[in-house]
C-alpha positions in Angstrom: -19.2 -16.7 16.1 -18.5 -19.1 13.5 -16.4 -18.0 10.8 -19.4 -18.8 8.2 -21.6 -16.4 10.0 -19.2 -13.6 9.8 -19.1 -14.2 6.1 -22.8 -14.1 5.8 -23.0 -10.8 8.0 -20.0 -9.4 6.2 -21.8 -7.4 3.2 -24.3 -5.6 5.7 -21.4 -4.8 8.1 -19.3 -3.5 5.2 -22.3 -1.2 4.1 -22.7 -0.1 7.6 -19.3 1.0 7.7 -19.7 2.7 4.2 -22.4 5.0 5.9 -20.4 5.9 8.7 -19.1 9.6 9.0 -15.4 10.3 8.1 -13.0 13.1 8.3 -11.0 15.1 5.8 -8.9 17.7 7.4 -5.3 17.2 8.3 -4.1 20.2 11.0 -4.2 22.8 12.4 -0.7 23.1 13.9 1.4 21.1 11.9 4.6 22.4 10.1 3.2 21.9 6.6 5.0 23.2 3.4 4.4 26.4 2.0 3.4 27.9 5.6 -0.1 26.1 5.5 -1.6 25.1 9.0 -4.1 22.5 7.5 -5.1 20.6 4.4 -8.7 19.7 3.6 -9.0 16.6 1.1 -12.5 17.6 0.7 -11.5 20.9 -0.8 -8.0 20.6 -2.0 -5.9 23.6 -2.6 -4.1 21.9 -5.7 -4.2 18.7 -7.7 -1.2 16.3 -8.1 0.7 17.0 -11.1 1.2 14.3 -14.0 4.2 12.4 -14.2 6.9 15.1 -14.2 10.3 14.7 -16.0 12.5 13.1 -13.4 9.9 10.3 -13.2 10.2 9.8 -16.9 14.1 9.7 -17.0 14.5 6.9 -14.6 17.7 8.0 -13.1 19.1 7.6 -9.6 16.5 8.9 -7.8 13.8 6.7 -6.1 10.7 7.7 -7.8 7.1 6.9 -6.1 3.8 7.3 -6.9 0.9 6.8 -4.5 -1.9 4.9 -6.4 -4.6 4.9 -3.6 -5.9 2.1 -1.3 -2.3 1.5 -0.2 -0.9 0.8 -3.5 2.3 2.2 -4.6 4.6 2.4 -7.8 8.3 2.1 -6.9 10.6 3.1 -9.6 14.5 2.8 -9.4 17.1 2.6 -12.2 14.4 2.6 -15.0 12.7 -0.5 -13.4 9.8 -0.8 -11.1 7.4 -3.0 -8.8 3.9 -2.1 -7.8 2.3 -2.9 -4.6 -1.4 -3.6 -4.4 -2.9 -1.7 -7.0 -6.5 -1.1 -6.7 -8.7 1.6 -8.4 -12.2 0.1 -8.9 -13.7 1.4 -5.5 -17.0 -0.2 -5.8 -20.0 1.8 -4.0 -21.5 0.5 -1.1 -24.4 -1.0 -2.9 -22.4 -2.7 -5.3 -19.9 -4.0 -2.3 -22.9 -5.2 -0.2 -25.2 -6.6 -2.9 -23.8 -7.1 -6.2 -21.2 -9.5 -8.0 -17.7 -8.1 -8.4 -16.9 -6.3 -11.5 -14.0 -4.0 -12.8 -14.1 -0.1 -13.4 -11.8 -0.1 -16.3 -12.2 3.6 -16.7 -11.0 3.9 -13.3 -8.1 1.5 -13.6 -6.8 3.5 -16.6 -7.3 6.7 -14.9 -5.2 5.4 -11.8 -2.5 4.1 -13.9 -2.5 7.2 -16.4 1.4 8.1 -16.7 2.4 5.0 -14.8 5.2 3.3 -17.0 3.7 -0.3 -16.6 6.6 -1.4 -19.1 9.1 -1.0 -16.4 7.4 -3.1 -13.9 8.6 -6.5 -13.1 6.7 -7.6 -10.2 3.7 -7.0 -8.1 3.3 -7.5 -4.4 0.4 -8.0 -2.5 0.3 -8.2 1.5 -3.2 -9.6 1.8 -6.0 -10.8 -0.1 -9.0 -8.5 0.7 -10.8 -7.1 -2.5 -9.2 -3.5 -2.1 -5.8 -4.9 -2.7 -6.2 -7.9 -4.8 -9.4 -7.0 -6.7 -8.1 -5.4 -9.9 -5.3 -7.7 -10.5 -7.2 -9.9 -13.2 -7.2 -6.6 -15.1 -3.9 -5.3 -14.1 -1.6 -8.4 -14.0 -3.8 -10.5 -16.5 -4.2 -8.0 -19.3 -2.3 -4.6 -18.8 0.9 -6.1 -17.6 0.7 -9.6 -18.3 4.5 -10.4 -17.8 4.8 -9.5 -14.3 5.3 -12.0 -11.6 2.7 -11.6 -8.8 3.6 -12.3 -5.1 0.6 -12.9 -3.0 -0.3 -15.1 0.2 -2.1 -18.5 -0.4 -5.6 -17.2 -0.1 -4.9 -14.9 -2.9 -3.3 -17.6 -5.2 -6.3 -19.8 -4.4 -8.7 -17.2 -5.5 -6.4 -16.2 -8.7 -6.8 -20.0 -9.8 -9.9 -18.5 -11.7 -7.6 -16.9 -14.3 -5.4 -19.2 -16.5 -3.1 -16.0 -17.7 -2.0 -15.6 -14.2 -1.4 -19.0 -12.9 2.2 -19.5 -14.0 3.2 -16.1 -12.5 1.9 -16.3 -9.0 4.4 -17.0 -6.3 3.1 -17.7 -2.8 4.4 -15.5 0.0 3.6 -18.4 2.6 6.2 -20.3 1.1 8.8 -17.4 0.8 8.5 -15.7 4.2 11.6 -14.7 6.1 14.3 -14.9 3.1 15.3 -12.5 0.4 13.5 -12.9 -2.8 15.5 -11.7 -5.7 13.0 -9.8 -8.1 13.4 -10.9 -11.9 11.9 -9.9 -15.3 9.9 -12.4 -17.5 12.9 -13.6 -19.1 14.6 -14.3 -15.7 16.9 -11.5 -15.8 17.5 -10.1 -12.4 16.1 -6.5 -11.6 17.7 -4.2 -8.9 15.2 -5.3 -6.3 14.8 -7.7 -3.5 12.3 -8.1 -0.8 11.5 -10.0 2.4 8.0 -10.9 3.3 7.5 -10.5 7.0 4.6 -12.2 8.7 2.0 -9.2 9.9 -1.7 -8.7 11.1 -4.8 -6.9 9.9 -6.4 -4.8 12.4 -10.3 -5.4 13.1 -12.5 -3.2 11.1 -14.8 -2.0 13.9 -15.6 -2.8 17.4 -12.9 -5.7 17.5 -14.6 -7.4 14.5 -12.4 -8.5 11.4 -14.3 -9.0 8.4 -13.3 -11.4 5.3 -11.4 -13.2 7.4 -9.9 -16.8 6.6 -8.3 -18.4 3.6 -10.0 -18.7 0.2 -10.0 -22.3 -1.2 -8.6 -23.0 -4.6 -11.4 -22.1 -7.1 -11.7 -21.6 -10.8 -15.0 -19.8 -10.4 -14.8 -16.3 -12.2 -14.9 -13.3 -9.7 -17.7 -12.0 -11.8 -19.9 -14.7 -10.1 -18.8 -13.8 -6.4 -19.1 -10.8 -4.1 -16.3 -8.6 -3.2 -16.7 -9.9 0.4 -15.9 -13.2 -0.8 -12.0 -12.4 -1.3 -10.8 -13.5 2.2 -7.8 -12.0 4.1 -5.4 -15.2 4.2 -2.1 -14.4 6.1 -1.1 -10.8 6.0 2.5 -10.0 5.1 4.5 -6.7 5.4 7.5 -6.3 3.2 11.3 -4.9 3.4 12.0 -3.8 0.0 15.5 -3.0 -1.0 16.6 -1.1 -4.0 20.0 -2.4 -5.1 22.9 -0.7 -6.5 22.7 -3.0 -9.6 21.3 -6.3 -10.6 24.6 -8.1 -10.0 24.5 -10.7 -7.3 27.1 -8.8 -5.2 24.9 -5.6 -5.3 24.6 -3.5 -2.2 21.7 -1.7 -0.8 21.0 1.8 -1.8 17.5 2.5 -0.2 15.5 0.5 1.9 11.6 0.8 2.5 9.4 -1.1 5.2 5.9 -1.3 3.6 2.8 -2.3 5.4 -0.4 -2.5 3.7 -3.0 -3.1 6.8 -2.5 -1.6 10.6 -1.2 -4.3 12.8 -1.2 -5.1 16.5 1.9 -3.6 18.1 3.7 -6.8 18.5 3.4 -8.0 15.1 4.8 -7.0 11.5 8.4 -6.2 12.9 11.1 -7.2 10.7 14.1 -8.8 11.8 17.4 -7.6 12.7 19.7 -7.9 10.0 23.5 -7.9 10.1 26.6 -7.9 7.9 25.9 -6.8 4.3 22.1 -6.9 4.9 22.3 -4.2 7.4 20.9 -0.8 6.3 19.0 1.8 7.7 15.4 2.3 6.7 15.0 5.1 4.3 11.2 5.2 4.1 8.2 3.3 6.1 4.9 3.1 4.3 2.3 2.6 7.0 -1.5 2.4 7.0 -4.0 4.7 8.6 -7.2 2.8 8.1 -8.3 0.9 11.1 -5.3 2.2 13.1 -7.6 3.3 16.0 -8.3 -0.5 16.5 -5.0 -1.3 17.4 -3.3 1.3 19.5 -0.7 2.2 20.0 0.0 1.7 16.3 2.2 2.6 14.5 4.6 3.3 17.5 6.2 -0.3 17.8 6.6 -0.5 14.0 8.4 3.0 14.0 10.4 2.1 17.0 11.5 -1.0 15.2 12.7 0.5 11.9 13.3 4.1 12.7 12.7 5.5 9.2 14.1 8.5 7.7 10.6 9.4 6.4 7.0 7.8 6.8 4.5 7.6 3.7 1.0 7.2 5.2 -1.1 5.5 3.0 -4.8 3.8 2.7 -6.5 6.5 4.3 -8.9 7.7 1.5 -12.5 6.5 1.3 -12.4 3.5 -1.1 -16.2 2.9 -0.8 -16.8 5.8 -3.2 -16.1 6.2 -7.0 -12.9 8.2 -7.8 -13.3 12.1 -7.3 -10.8 14.7 -6.9 -12.1 15.6 -3.5 -11.6 13.2 -1.0 -12.7 12.0 2.5 -11.1 9.7 5.1 -12.0 6.1 5.2 -15.3 5.6 7.3 -14.7 5.8 10.9 -11.2 7.7 10.6 -12.3 11.2 12.1 -10.1 14.3 12.0 -9.2 13.6 15.3 -8.2 10.1 14.8 -5.9 11.1 12.0 -4.3 13.8 14.2 -3.5 11.2 16.8 -2.0 8.9 14.4 0.2 11.9 13.2 1.3 12.8 16.7 2.2 9.3 17.2 4.7 9.6 14.1 5.9 12.8 15.4 6.5 11.6 19.0 8.5 8.5 17.7 10.6 10.5 15.3 11.8 13.0 17.9 14.5 10.7 19.1 16.0 10.4 15.4 14.7 13.8 14.0 18.5 14.7 12.8 18.4 12.1 10.4 15.0 12.7 8.8 14.9 13.2 5.0 11.6 14.5 3.3 10.9 14.0 -0.1 12.9 16.2 -2.8 11.1 19.3 -3.6 8.7 18.9 -0.6 7.5 22.4 -1.1 5.9 21.5 -4.4 4.0 18.5 -3.4 0.4 18.7 -3.5 -0.3 16.7 -0.3 0.2 17.5 3.4 3.9 16.9 4.3 6.4 17.7 7.1 10.1 16.7 7.3 9.2 13.5 8.9 6.0 12.4 7.0 4.0 12.7 4.0 0.0 11.7 3.6 -0.2 11.6 -0.3 -3.0 12.4 -2.5 -3.8 9.5 -5.0 -1.7 10.2 -8.1 0.8 12.1 -6.2 4.5 11.6 -7.5 7.4 11.9 -5.1 11.2 11.2 -5.2 13.9 10.6 -2.8 17.5 10.7 -2.6 19.4 7.4 -1.9 22.5 7.3 -0.2 25.8 7.6 -2.6 
């Protein structure tokens, strides 16, 4: 079927996805913290705590906050980056029929406690609305000094916002090489990253919605539908947290980040050597649509062999925010368990090197020594190598 036909069908197919049944329980039979054998997101036994003191101090811990929809705050040495922050979560009727808008209440709630003043850059792996959609507010107004790294499709769509144009960097032009993160004044920050060509799993029955590349447009998004934001070329990221901002800084902590499930032969980072060689301390992987590209995430895990896995983009982003959560449509309890078993089996080969978050027992999310499936708003910290 021609691409244009898929674009016309997109709203009705997405609405159908939104009505599909989804699960909400992790377990039983997993070595969760505090002796629990299950975690029910629809009736959670706890609520993620506000920003703890160790996240305020900005010391030598790696500080993370899961934002939801795969988005992440990564804090290190008093500076930070964001990945794909999205909080608006339109209901399926708005998604299928209405124009784009922003839920500013949800954006402020989702960023409550996040020290935006520390953020130097925002990385977005692809240009669907659930990753790009809130950037006109977040990068255009709330953090209007940040550099935005996005694929060409996203850059073309963001042409509509003059305050962003000079701060956009196109990943298609940067892929495969190290990019040093800088602040608005050009000062080096203790982060670098590499954009790795990746993939986006089909949404259902082999059908991939909102595929293609946006053309340059200055048409306001409030005159467009959410489904008009097209994928572009997807990217994963290797993100290095460095010992300092000096040119000869060494890697202290390495993250592999992926905001869309991929076919098993795509999204693999290159083999690094010399001073660039470093083990992966954390892999951030995507649970949504993973069932469409088996055996994902096995190939990625075998390629990066992380010390811990953070599993994101699991929650239903077709519903406005609420403390009780369900999995994204079509993700059943059984499919989630199959994904977690894949992670566990892959990690058996290097289990002696696993490193869970500090104070894992206090984490209000299902977590084992090898992986964590965080609630939106959950703060986590990891200890880098000396």
